[in-house]
Residue frames relative to the residue before (quaternion, step in Angstrom):
aa qw qx qy qz dx dy dz
M 1.0000 0.0000 0.0000 0.0000 0.00 0.00 0.00
T 0.4118 -0.7119 0.5024 0.2669 3.62 -0.82 0.80
A 0.6872 -0.5123 0.3237 0.4005 3.52 -1.20 0.40
S 0.6712 0.5045 -0.2873 0.4609 3.49 1.05 -0.90
A 0.6483 0.5105 -0.3088 0.4731 3.58 1.09 -0.79
N 0.6534 0.4983 -0.3268 0.4669 3.56 1.05 -0.73
A 0.6176 0.5124 -0.3583 0.4772 3.66 1.08 -0.63
R 0.6293 0.5175 -0.3548 0.4586 3.63 0.94 -0.68
A 0.6449 0.5517 -0.2989 0.4363 3.51 1.01 -0.92
L 0.6361 0.5552 -0.2630 0.4669 3.45 1.08 -0.96
A 0.6522 0.5131 -0.2668 0.4900 3.49 0.95 -1.14
G 0.6495 0.5191 -0.3298 0.4471 3.58 0.99 -0.78
L 0.6063 0.5801 -0.3156 0.4430 3.53 1.14 -0.74
D 0.6448 0.5333 -0.2915 0.4636 3.43 1.05 -1.05
A 0.6618 0.4934 -0.3127 0.4700 3.60 1.01 -0.76
L 0.6194 0.5250 -0.3459 0.4702 3.62 1.13 -0.72
F 0.6233 0.5053 -0.3546 0.4800 3.57 0.97 -0.75
G 0.6425 0.5431 -0.3137 0.4402 3.62 0.91 -0.78
M 0.7283 0.4097 -0.2349 0.4965 3.53 1.22 -0.58
G 0.7120 -0.4881 0.2426 0.4426 3.52 1.26 0.43
K 0.5263 0.6168 -0.4382 0.3881 3.70 1.21 -0.25
T 0.2556 -0.7677 0.5735 0.1281 3.69 -1.17 0.54
P 0.6703 -0.4846 0.3816 0.4126 3.54 -1.26 0.39
G 0.6772 0.5124 -0.3227 0.4179 3.53 0.79 -0.98
E 0.6337 0.5456 -0.2928 0.4636 3.58 1.04 -0.90
L 0.7336 0.4290 -0.2143 0.4815 3.62 1.10 -0.73
G 0.5960 -0.6174 0.3257 0.3970 3.56 1.37 0.12
F 0.4576 0.6744 -0.4644 0.3465 3.54 1.17 0.44
V 0.0322 -0.7797 0.6252 0.0128 3.63 -1.04 0.77
M 0.4829 -0.6197 0.5401 0.3017 3.56 -1.20 0.65
P 0.3805 -0.7348 0.5125 0.2295 3.63 -0.72 1.04
I 0.5559 -0.5778 0.4678 0.3717 3.44 -1.24 0.47
E 0.5866 -0.6279 0.3564 0.3669 3.69 -0.97 0.50
T 0.6200 0.5296 -0.3633 0.4508 3.54 1.29 -0.27
A 0.4592 0.6685 -0.4510 0.3727 3.65 1.24 0.13
E 0.6453 -0.5067 0.3801 0.4271 3.62 -1.11 0.37
H 0.2319 -0.7560 0.6003 0.1197 3.59 -1.07 0.90
A 0.4452 -0.5903 0.6077 0.2899 3.52 -1.45 0.42
C 0.7777 -0.1526 0.2049 0.5745 3.53 0.87 -1.03
C 0.3055 -0.6907 0.6086 0.2432 3.49 -1.41 0.03
W 0.2560 -0.7730 0.5737 0.0886 3.50 -0.84 1.13
M 0.0630 -0.7682 0.6365 -0.0268 3.60 -1.11 0.94
A 0.2387 -0.7462 0.5968 0.1735 3.57 -1.28 0.15
W 0.4990 -0.7126 0.4283 0.2443 3.55 -0.72 1.27
P 0.3992 -0.6831 0.5597 0.2467 3.66 -0.94 0.79
H 0.1460 0.7661 -0.6225 0.0653 3.57 -1.00 0.78
D 0.7112 -0.5343 0.3183 0.3278 3.50 -1.36 0.03
D 0.3035 0.7873 -0.4963 0.2046 3.52 1.23 0.54
H 0.7869 0.1584 -0.1165 0.5850 3.61 1.11 -0.54
P 0.1408 -0.8321 0.5325 0.0645 3.57 0.23 1.30
E 0.5845 0.5610 -0.4082 0.4207 3.69 1.15 -0.47
V 0.6276 0.5038 -0.3594 0.4723 3.68 1.11 -0.21
W 0.8395 0.2476 -0.0764 0.4776 3.55 0.68 -1.16
G 0.1788 -0.8243 0.5200 0.1350 3.57 1.18 -0.52
R 0.8237 -0.2413 0.1778 0.4813 3.59 -1.00 -0.85
S 0.5196 0.6521 -0.3898 0.3909 3.57 1.37 0.08
M 0.4117 0.7450 -0.4758 0.2217 3.66 1.16 -0.21
P 0.6433 0.5081 -0.3902 0.4192 3.72 0.69 -0.65
A 0.6692 0.4818 -0.2968 0.4817 3.54 0.96 -0.86
V 0.6097 0.5598 -0.3289 0.4547 3.61 1.00 -0.63
Q 0.6833 0.4559 -0.2873 0.4926 3.56 1.00 -0.96
R 0.6195 0.5179 -0.3764 0.4542 3.65 1.00 -0.57
T 0.6750 0.4907 -0.3046 0.4591 3.61 0.91 -0.77
F 0.5904 0.5669 -0.3416 0.4619 3.54 1.19 -0.75
V 0.6752 0.4799 -0.2976 0.4745 3.57 0.97 -0.92
R 0.6168 0.5294 -0.3627 0.4557 3.62 1.02 -0.50
V 0.6564 0.4828 -0.3256 0.4795 3.55 1.01 -0.81
A 0.6638 0.4987 -0.3384 0.4429 3.58 0.76 -0.91
S 0.6553 0.5312 -0.2989 0.4463 3.55 0.94 -0.86
A 0.6383 0.5308 -0.3115 0.4624 3.55 1.04 -0.79
I 0.6538 0.4920 -0.2927 0.4947 3.60 1.04 -0.90
R 0.6458 0.5432 -0.3341 0.4198 3.59 0.96 -0.81
Q 0.5248 0.6075 -0.4351 0.4077 3.62 1.07 -0.13
F 0.7723 0.3723 -0.1702 0.4857 3.57 1.21 -0.59
E 0.8086 -0.0169 0.0747 0.5834 3.51 1.12 -0.68
P 0.6566 -0.5174 0.3623 0.4122 3.56 -1.28 0.39
V 0.1637 -0.7513 0.6333 0.0872 3.62 -1.07 0.70
K 0.0002 0.7565 -0.6540 0.0006 3.54 -1.04 0.90
V 0.2403 -0.8024 0.5442 0.0467 3.48 -1.01 1.14
V 0.2758 -0.7240 0.6083 0.1723 3.60 -0.73 0.94
A 0.0893 0.8082 -0.5780 0.0690 3.56 -0.83 0.96
H 0.5975 -0.5898 0.4001 0.3676 3.53 -0.96 0.97
P 0.5751 -0.5974 0.4061 0.3840 3.67 -0.86 0.66
D 0.6181 0.5780 -0.3251 0.4221 3.59 1.10 -0.78
V 0.8053 0.2547 -0.1028 0.5253 3.59 1.07 -0.71
A 0.3884 0.7461 -0.4887 0.2316 3.60 1.19 0.08
A 0.6296 0.5366 -0.3591 0.4320 3.59 1.02 -0.61
D 0.5805 0.5554 -0.3390 0.4895 3.57 1.20 -0.73
A 0.6533 0.5235 -0.3063 0.4531 3.59 0.85 -1.00
R 0.6522 0.5126 -0.3152 0.4610 3.61 0.89 -0.94
R 0.6877 0.4831 -0.3070 0.4466 3.59 0.91 -0.83
A 0.7103 0.4875 -0.2627 0.4345 3.55 0.99 -0.76
L 0.7055 0.4739 -0.2450 0.4666 3.54 1.15 -0.76
P 0.5493 -0.5709 0.4529 0.4090 3.67 -1.05 0.37
R 0.6273 -0.6033 0.3697 0.3255 3.48 -1.18 0.68
T 0.5889 0.5772 -0.3446 0.4485 3.56 1.31 -0.31
I 0.6594 0.4710 -0.3002 0.5032 3.53 1.28 -0.16
D 0.3142 -0.7709 0.5181 0.1964 3.62 -0.72 1.06
V 0.2229 -0.7415 0.6162 0.1441 3.61 -1.23 0.58
V 0.1071 -0.7831 0.6110 0.0439 3.56 -0.91 1.04
A 0.2723 -0.7850 0.5286 0.1738 3.62 -0.57 1.07
L 0.2047 0.7077 -0.6454 0.2019 3.43 -0.83 1.35
P 0.5503 -0.6111 0.4433 0.3567 3.55 -1.08 0.59
Q 0.1545 0.7679 -0.6013 0.1574 3.53 -0.85 1.07
D 0.4317 -0.7401 0.4774 0.1949 3.53 -1.22 0.58
D 0.8435 -0.0017 0.0606 0.5337 3.56 0.75 -0.99
I 0.6805 -0.5393 0.3308 0.3697 3.61 -1.22 0.03
W 0.5977 0.6503 -0.3635 0.2963 3.63 1.10 -0.44
F 0.0148 -0.8699 0.4929 -0.0037 3.59 0.64 1.15
R 0.5036 0.6325 -0.4277 0.4042 3.59 1.19 -0.31
D 0.7414 0.4289 -0.1912 0.4794 3.45 1.07 -0.93
T 0.7700 0.3677 -0.1713 0.4925 3.57 1.08 -0.76
G 0.6284 0.5664 -0.3603 0.3930 3.60 1.06 -0.45
P 0.6225 -0.5101 0.3735 0.4613 3.62 -1.20 0.18
L 0.3550 -0.6624 0.6195 0.2268 3.54 -1.47 0.42
F 0.2401 -0.8230 0.5043 0.1030 3.52 -0.30 1.31
V 0.0152 -0.7866 0.6170 0.0199 3.70 -0.87 0.90
K 0.2624 -0.7825 0.5629 0.0443 3.39 -1.22 0.75
D 0.2448 -0.7748 0.5601 0.1614 3.63 -1.08 0.69
P 0.7213 -0.4595 0.2808 0.4356 3.66 -1.17 0.18
D 0.6588 0.4629 -0.3326 0.4909 3.65 1.24 -0.26
N 0.5104 -0.6770 0.3853 0.3642 3.54 1.34 0.30
R 0.3813 0.6669 -0.5409 0.3424 3.60 1.07 0.62
I 0.1616 -0.7897 0.5853 0.0877 3.60 -1.04 0.78
V 0.0260 -0.7624 0.6465 -0.0084 3.52 -0.98 0.97
A 0.4053 -0.6882 0.5459 0.2532 3.57 -1.38 0.13
S 0.1900 -0.6968 0.6779 0.1375 3.42 -1.26 0.79
R 0.1502 -0.7702 0.6172 0.0579 3.55 -1.15 0.83
L 0.1928 -0.7568 0.6135 0.1174 3.48 -0.78 1.03
V 0.5537 -0.5675 0.4796 0.3760 3.55 -1.27 0.42
F 0.1889 -0.7580 0.6226 0.0466 3.52 -0.98 1.20
N 0.0610 0.8075 -0.5857 0.0338 3.61 -0.63 0.99
S 0.6021 -0.6094 0.3233 0.4020 3.49 1.07 1.01
W 0.7027 -0.5249 0.2742 0.3944 3.56 0.66 1.37
G 0.7850 -0.3564 0.1690 0.4777 3.48 0.79 1.20
G 0.6036 -0.6099 0.3165 0.4044 3.56 1.24 0.68
K 0.3569 0.7681 -0.4748 0.2391 3.49 1.03 0.61
F 0.8014 0.2133 -0.1090 0.5481 3.57 1.19 -0.47
P 0.4025 -0.7221 0.5019 0.2543 3.59 -0.81 0.94
D 0.8152 0.3685 -0.1865 0.4060 3.56 -1.45 -0.09
Y 0.4513 0.6593 -0.4733 0.3710 3.56 0.90 0.89
D 0.2558 0.8251 -0.4854 0.1343 3.63 1.21 0.32
D 0.6710 0.4948 -0.3287 0.4437 3.57 0.87 -0.78
D 0.6185 0.5198 -0.3344 0.4852 3.58 1.06 -0.70
A 0.6198 0.5373 -0.3560 0.4476 3.64 1.01 -0.63
R 0.7460 0.4197 -0.2067 0.4739 3.58 1.09 -0.62
V 0.5952 0.6660 -0.3519 0.2799 3.62 1.06 -0.76
G 0.6207 0.5403 -0.3840 0.4187 3.60 1.08 -0.56
E 0.6650 0.4503 -0.3157 0.5053 3.63 0.96 -0.67
A 0.6117 0.5528 -0.3613 0.4356 3.59 0.96 -0.84
L 0.7045 0.4476 -0.3166 0.4506 3.60 0.78 -0.90
A 0.5929 0.5491 -0.3725 0.4562 3.65 0.95 -0.71
R 0.6755 0.4850 -0.3054 0.4638 3.65 0.88 -0.89
R 0.6206 0.5266 -0.3590 0.4568 3.55 1.09 -0.64
L 0.7041 0.4530 -0.2510 0.4858 3.52 1.15 -0.71
S 0.4594 -0.6972 0.4329 0.3398 3.62 1.40 0.19
M 0.4675 0.6813 -0.4594 0.3260 3.65 0.94 0.66
P 0.5057 -0.6118 0.4973 0.3503 3.57 -1.00 0.60
V 0.1754 -0.7907 0.5808 0.0826 3.65 -1.06 0.75
Y 0.1915 -0.7333 0.6448 0.0987 3.39 -1.08 1.01
V 0.2106 -0.7902 0.5684 0.0904 3.58 -0.65 1.22
S 0.2001 -0.8121 0.5407 0.0897 3.52 -0.32 1.26
P 0.4655 -0.6726 0.5007 0.2833 3.53 -1.17 0.58
L 0.5275 0.6595 -0.3772 0.3801 3.53 1.39 -0.23
C 0.2387 -0.7758 0.5649 0.1485 3.61 -0.84 0.89
G 0.3129 0.7343 -0.5221 0.3005 3.59 -0.55 1.09
E 0.3695 -0.6899 0.5798 0.2266 3.43 -1.45 -0.18
G 0.6268 -0.5595 0.4002 0.3661 3.61 -1.17 0.52
G 0.6446 0.5168 -0.3060 0.4730 3.63 1.15 -0.62
G 0.6366 0.5267 -0.3414 0.4481 3.56 1.17 -0.10
I 0.7423 0.3527 -0.1914 0.5366 3.53 1.29 -0.06
H 0.0667 -0.7563 0.6482 0.0588 3.66 -1.01 0.82
V 0.1090 -0.8033 0.5836 0.0475 3.64 -0.96 0.77
D 0.4049 -0.7313 0.5122 0.1973 3.52 -1.24 0.51
G 0.5324 -0.6817 0.3676 0.3416 3.49 1.39 -0.06
K 0.7175 0.3810 -0.2033 0.5465 3.43 1.51 -0.12
G 0.7442 -0.4314 0.2078 0.4658 3.49 1.17 0.58
T 0.6328 0.4948 -0.3500 0.4820 3.62 1.20 0.05
A 0.0711 -0.7663 0.6378 0.0309 3.47 -1.16 0.91
I 0.1743 -0.7397 0.6392 0.1178 3.63 -1.16 0.67
T 0.1094 0.7780 -0.6111 0.0966 3.56 -0.96 0.93
T 0.4336 -0.7039 0.5033 0.2512 3.56 -1.32 -0.14
E 0.5663 -0.6286 0.4367 0.3057 3.44 -1.15 0.76
T 0.6382 0.5553 -0.3121 0.4324 3.56 1.06 -0.76
C 0.6915 0.4525 -0.2583 0.5003 3.57 1.19 -0.50
L 0.8339 0.2687 -0.1487 0.4586 3.58 0.16 -1.25
L 0.7017 0.4018 -0.3050 0.5031 3.62 1.14 -0.28
N 0.4071 0.7347 -0.4427 0.3138 3.49 1.30 0.17
A 0.5128 -0.6528 0.4623 0.3118 3.65 -0.83 0.95
N 0.6065 0.5674 -0.3660 0.4199 3.65 1.08 -0.57
R 0.7490 0.3163 -0.2394 0.5308 3.66 1.14 -0.27
N 0.8527 0.0949 0.0111 0.5136 3.61 0.62 -1.10
A 0.0026 0.8273 -0.5559 0.0806 3.56 0.81 1.13
G 0.7695 0.3151 -0.2040 0.5166 3.66 -0.76 0.92
M 0.6820 0.4558 -0.3020 0.4857 3.65 1.14 -0.38
S 0.3787 -0.7137 0.5522 0.2056 3.51 -0.99 1.00
R 0.6911 -0.3985 0.3893 0.4604 3.49 -1.42 -0.01
Q 0.6658 0.5102 -0.3007 0.4538 3.60 0.84 -0.94
D 0.6570 0.4972 -0.3271 0.4627 3.52 0.93 -0.87
V 0.6309 0.4934 -0.3506 0.4854 3.70 0.89 -0.70
E 0.6663 0.4895 -0.3388 0.4491 3.64 0.81 -0.87
T 0.6485 0.5003 -0.3519 0.4531 3.62 0.90 -0.72
E 0.6740 0.4720 -0.3248 0.4663 3.62 0.93 -0.65
L 0.6000 0.5305 -0.3838 0.4597 3.58 1.06 -0.58
F 0.5815 0.5469 -0.3649 0.4791 3.65 1.17 -0.59
H 0.7135 0.5070 -0.2613 0.4068 3.51 0.73 -1.19
S 0.7485 0.3827 -0.2054 0.5011 3.61 0.97 -0.94
L 0.8542 0.1670 -0.1058 0.4809 3.66 0.81 -0.72
G 0.5175 -0.6775 0.3872 0.3512 3.54 1.34 0.18
A 0.3459 0.7549 -0.4840 0.2761 3.58 1.18 0.63
R 0.1956 -0.7886 0.5713 0.1158 3.60 -0.62 1.12
K 0.7778 0.1178 -0.1040 0.6086 3.59 1.13 -0.34
V 0.1570 -0.7601 0.6266 0.0712 3.57 -1.11 0.84
I 0.2075 -0.7530 0.6183 0.0874 3.48 -0.93 1.05
W 0.1975 -0.8202 0.5344 0.0527 3.57 -0.54 1.19
L 0.0688 -0.7443 0.6606 0.0699 3.58 -0.82 0.98
P 0.6299 -0.5599 0.3748 0.3863 3.63 -1.23 0.62
G 0.4173 -0.7124 0.4927 0.2750 3.69 0.86 -0.60
D 0.4056 -0.6856 0.5350 0.2814 3.49 -1.21 -0.61
D 0.2081 -0.8109 0.5350 0.1134 3.66 -0.17 1.20
A 0.5962 0.5509 -0.3807 0.4428 3.65 1.20 -0.08
E 0.6371 0.5131 -0.3333 0.4688 3.54 1.21 -0.36
W 0.1982 -0.9091 0.3603 0.0666 3.44 0.26 1.39
I 0.6239 0.5589 -0.3593 0.4113 3.55 1.19 -0.32
T 0.8078 0.2164 -0.1105 0.5371 3.62 0.81 -1.02
D 0.3842 -0.7351 0.4609 0.3156 3.46 1.30 -0.22
G 0.7514 -0.4557 0.2195 0.4236 3.54 0.97 0.84
H 0.0467 0.8345 -0.5460 0.0567 3.52 0.79 1.06
I 0.5619 -0.6502 0.4157 0.2977 3.53 -1.03 0.77
D 0.6628 0.5484 -0.2866 0.4217 3.49 1.19 -0.76
G 0.5919 0.4653 -0.4037 0.5198 3.61 1.33 0.30
M 0.6734 0.5055 -0.2883 0.4559 3.60 1.21 -0.16
L 0.8313 -0.0147 0.0927 0.5478 3.55 0.88 -0.86
T 0.0733 -0.7645 0.6314 0.1074 3.58 -1.35 0.11
Y 0.4502 -0.6581 0.5233 0.3006 3.58 -1.03 0.65
C 0.2764 -0.7128 0.6285 0.1435 3.56 -1.17 0.82
A 0.7624 -0.1128 0.1439 0.6207 3.49 1.15 -0.77
P 0.6288 -0.4966 0.3616 0.4768 3.61 -1.05 0.22
G 0.8285 0.1972 -0.1842 0.4908 3.51 -0.89 1.06
K 0.7189 0.3493 -0.2163 0.5607 3.65 1.33 0.14
V 0.0192 0.8040 -0.5910 0.0623 3.53 -0.84 1.09
I 0.3062 -0.6557 0.6449 0.2460 3.58 -1.36 0.36
F 0.1115 -0.7925 0.5981 0.0419 3.50 -0.74 1.06
E 0.3568 -0.7593 0.5101 0.1897 3.60 -0.96 0.91
N 0.1354 -0.8305 0.5401 -0.0143 3.55 -0.56 1.29
N 0.2205 -0.7338 0.6092 0.2045 3.59 -1.14 0.45
P 0.2774 -0.8273 0.4684 0.1389 3.64 -0.42 1.21
D 0.5820 0.6006 -0.3419 0.4285 3.52 1.36 -0.33
A 0.3240 -0.7813 0.5032 0.1770 3.67 -0.27 1.28
A 0.6756 0.4859 -0.3215 0.4519 3.68 1.12 -0.36
N 0.5742 0.5700 -0.3717 0.4552 3.57 1.32 -0.12
P 0.5248 -0.6518 0.4422 0.3228 3.60 -0.89 0.92
R 0.6184 0.5572 -0.3656 0.4166 3.61 1.08 -0.59
H 0.5657 0.6204 -0.4074 0.3593 3.59 1.10 -0.50
K 0.6618 0.5081 -0.3231 0.4466 3.57 0.94 -0.70
V 0.6159 0.5610 -0.3015 0.4637 3.51 1.06 -0.82
C 0.6597 0.4984 -0.2891 0.4824 3.52 0.89 -1.06
Q 0.6993 0.4958 -0.2930 0.4235 3.62 0.74 -0.92
E 0.6160 0.5256 -0.3395 0.4786 3.57 1.11 -0.80
N 0.6756 0.4837 -0.2955 0.4714 3.70 0.90 -0.82
L 0.6628 0.5185 -0.3036 0.4468 3.56 0.98 -0.89
R 0.6267 0.5090 -0.3455 0.4784 3.61 1.06 -0.80
A 0.6869 0.4843 -0.3182 0.4386 3.60 0.86 -0.81
L 0.6438 0.5049 -0.3176 0.4794 3.67 1.17 -0.51
R 0.6319 0.5604 -0.3749 0.3823 3.60 0.86 -0.77
G 0.7897 0.2900 -0.2218 0.4931 3.58 -0.88 0.87
Q 0.5146 0.6533 -0.4257 0.3565 3.60 1.17 -0.17
T 0.1730 -0.7748 0.5919 0.1394 3.52 -1.13 0.58
D 0.5041 -0.6691 0.4452 0.3162 3.59 -1.18 0.58
A 0.7791 -0.3798 0.2374 0.4386 3.57 -1.24 -0.12
D 0.6962 0.4401 -0.2583 0.5049 3.56 1.33 -0.30
G 0.6160 -0.6150 0.2999 0.3903 3.53 1.45 0.17
N 0.5495 0.6380 -0.3805 0.3822 3.48 1.34 -0.05
E 0.4769 -0.6932 0.4434 0.3089 3.67 -0.80 0.87
I 0.4853 -0.6720 0.4819 0.2841 3.65 -1.01 0.77
E 0.2830 -0.7417 0.5917 0.1404 3.54 -0.89 1.01
I 0.1606 -0.8114 0.5615 0.0237 3.60 -0.66 1.21
G 0.0435 -0.7322 0.6766 0.0647 3.49 -1.08 0.92
L 0.3293 -0.7727 0.5196 0.1568 3.56 -1.12 0.60
V 0.0695 -0.7328 0.6755 0.0432 3.52 -1.25 0.70
D 0.4329 -0.6840 0.5232 0.2665 3.58 -1.02 0.79
E 0.4914 -0.6324 0.5117 0.3109 3.52 -1.14 0.72
A 0.5038 -0.5711 0.5222 0.3839 3.56 -1.36 0.17
Y 0.0248 0.8796 -0.4744 0.0250 3.58 0.73 1.00
M 0.6466 0.5414 -0.3135 0.4365 3.59 1.25 -0.33
V 0.5432 0.5960 -0.4066 0.4295 3.59 1.28 -0.19
E 0.3552 -0.6986 0.5748 0.2352 3.67 -0.87 0.93
A 0.4023 -0.7249 0.5171 0.2129 3.53 -0.84 1.03
D 0.5013 -0.6609 0.4737 0.2959 3.57 -1.07 0.72
N 0.8049 -0.0752 0.0740 0.5840 3.54 1.10 -0.67
D 0.6879 -0.5342 0.2882 0.3980 3.65 -1.08 0.21
H 0.7248 0.3489 -0.3066 0.5089 3.59 1.15 0.40
T 0.2672 0.7515 -0.5269 0.2937 3.54 1.23 0.59
A 0.1641 -0.7810 0.5971 0.0806 3.59 -0.89 0.99
L 0.0172 0.7959 -0.6021 0.0613 3.53 -0.77 1.14
S 0.2663 0.7763 -0.5115 0.2545 3.53 0.31 1.28
Y 0.3588 -0.7116 0.5584 0.2305 3.53 -0.92 0.92
V 0.6675 0.5123 -0.3235 0.4327 3.64 0.88 -0.84
N 0.5459 0.5734 -0.4015 0.4603 3.65 1.18 -0.14
A 0.2820 0.7837 -0.4720 0.2890 3.52 0.92 1.07
Y 0.3615 -0.6775 0.5785 0.2752 3.62 -1.35 0.20
I 0.2097 -0.7503 0.6161 0.1162 3.57 -0.85 1.01
A 0.1066 -0.8104 0.5761 -0.0039 3.55 -0.45 1.32
N 0.6804 -0.4478 0.3917 0.4279 3.48 -1.41 0.01
G 0.8396 0.0479 -0.0494 0.5389 3.65 -0.23 1.22
G 0.8033 0.2033 -0.1341 0.5436 3.60 1.15 0.09
V 0.1837 -0.7322 0.6308 0.1796 3.49 -1.36 0.06
V 0.2271 -0.7484 0.6146 0.1027 3.61 -0.83 1.08
V 0.1029 -0.8376 0.5341 -0.0507 3.43 -0.35 1.44
P 0.4629 -0.6509 0.5021 0.3316 3.65 -0.98 0.76
C 0.0291 0.7513 -0.6553 -0.0730 3.54 -1.33 0.37
F 0.2785 -0.8216 0.4945 0.0536 3.38 -1.18 0.70
N 0.5336 -0.6653 0.3689 0.3694 3.50 1.24 0.64
T 0.5563 0.5722 -0.4005 0.4501 3.66 0.91 0.85
K 0.6454 -0.5663 0.3407 0.3829 3.52 -1.26 0.46
T 0.5711 0.5556 -0.4206 0.4338 3.73 1.14 -0.14
D 0.4838 0.6912 -0.4495 0.2935 3.72 1.11 -0.31
E 0.7164 0.4627 -0.2704 0.4468 3.61 0.78 -1.05
P 0.6477 0.4872 -0.3438 0.4743 3.63 0.87 -0.59
A 0.6269 0.5221 -0.3503 0.4601 3.54 1.11 -0.69
R 0.6319 0.5369 -0.3363 0.4465 3.53 0.93 -0.82
R 0.6422 0.5179 -0.3239 0.4630 3.59 0.94 -0.80
V 0.6241 0.5152 -0.3517 0.4705 3.68 0.98 -0.75
F 0.6768 0.4662 -0.3256 0.4676 3.55 0.86 -0.86
E 0.5918 0.5474 -0.3859 0.4485 3.72 0.94 -0.63
K 0.6875 0.4617 -0.2752 0.4882 3.60 0.93 -0.88
G 0.7144 0.4855 -0.2591 0.4321 3.56 0.96 -0.67
F 0.7554 0.2207 -0.1324 0.6027 3.47 1.28 -0.56
P 0.0615 -0.8228 0.5644 0.0270 3.64 0.37 1.09
G 0.7839 0.2936 -0.2296 0.4966 3.61 -0.91 0.84
R 0.6716 0.3871 -0.3259 0.5412 3.62 1.20 0.13
R 0.4560 -0.6844 0.5161 0.2394 3.48 -1.14 0.91
I 0.2379 -0.7873 0.5464 0.1578 3.61 -0.72 0.96
V 0.0906 -0.8082 0.5818 -0.0026 3.59 -0.64 1.19
P 0.1745 -0.8133 0.5442 0.1096 3.66 -0.35 1.03
V 0.0706 -0.7960 0.6009 0.0189 3.64 -0.88 0.80
D 0.4315 -0.6845 0.5314 0.2509 3.54 -0.85 1.08
I 0.0014 0.8249 -0.5650 0.0172 3.61 -0.61 1.03
L 0.2417 0.8279 -0.4863 0.1401 3.62 1.13 0.49
D 0.6329 0.5322 -0.3470 0.4424 3.62 1.23 -0.43
I 0.6717 0.4778 -0.3019 0.4789 3.53 1.19 -0.44
C 0.5576 0.6749 -0.3614 0.3208 3.61 1.04 -0.89
P 0.6658 0.5049 -0.3483 0.4247 3.72 0.82 -0.75
G 0.6036 0.5528 -0.3768 0.4337 3.64 1.25 -0.23
G 0.6176 -0.5932 0.3243 0.4019 3.60 1.26 -0.12
G 0.7881 0.2804 -0.1771 0.5185 3.54 1.13 0.30
G 0.3816 -0.7224 0.5488 0.1771 3.53 -1.39 0.07
I 0.7955 -0.3080 0.1962 0.4835 3.57 -1.18 -0.38
H 0.6392 0.4986 -0.3431 0.4744 3.62 0.87 -0.77
C 0.6493 0.5520 -0.3277 0.4078 3.59 0.92 -0.67
I 0.7582 0.3694 -0.1942 0.5010 3.52 1.09 -0.68
T 0.6516 0.4670 -0.2995 0.5174 3.64 1.23 0.46
Q 0.0036 0.7740 -0.6318 -0.0415 3.48 -1.29 0.31
Q 0.2776 -0.7949 0.5072 0.1840 3.60 -0.54 1.03
Q 0.2374 -0.7104 0.6381 0.1787 3.60 -1.28 0.60
P 0.3880 -0.7422 0.4884 0.2450 3.64 -0.50 0.93
A 0.4727 -0.6425 0.5283 0.2911 3.59 -1.20 0.63
């Protein structure tokens, strides 16, 4: 297809979305994260929300640069930065990383960026969920509520605007029509009041092409994201996940992990195949800075030829690296210390969003 013909086809899709058609109805599916990427998108940390980062912002920015640089070893990285600080981002980041000036509030681009979906003709469009700052917990995230659609428009992509309220970190997909999510997140009244489980599943089909949704109970004690799935597991391949477990029976996290693991065992994907589960131990010996510190190994970024994995300067880091080496054969495992970002409530997966090739 020529460039002009492709542009006309994409414009036609935008018109179809405007008439009520959806990506799922048109054969679009969100690819698995192990599929080939065109690039990785991130969002520059700045002082828009001092109540989140306080005086730690310089350390957060340094860690952000380390993560972006690690991913850049494998694929292009593009960073959205608020126009007021875009020049600062360009100075701090390596020259091989592009900066795109767009209004944004915080670094959690997994949750605020567009969700890219693809059809059998390799056309890519964006689905945009409603972002209400994780159930309305934080004020002044208006730019982040708009940045996903703004970026897609900048990329000249058609945009499907979903009525579903949620975040990218609350959903994992296998690229073949299976989605995994949690009840504490997408069925929460602070996001989708009045929507039934079936309503949510229907909209996950429309927006992401999910033919089957696997529901885990989640974590109602995790008060920022209400138990995002990307802190619990990651797909290694269709039908295969690494699940993060807490082996310490005296730790409150142990019960939560076991409840979710029991719910996952025996589950089948959209094609009827049972999910294969590998386990990695949490960094359960690290003392959290606050009640929203995120310490998750599976909150990693799967890049072209590599996996950038969080590490926490603790003795569970090396066993976790070995689990990822086994789970992702042929990909180089690159650990990055993210202890300066964790107190904000997320990890490497939370600050990244892949754009499929």
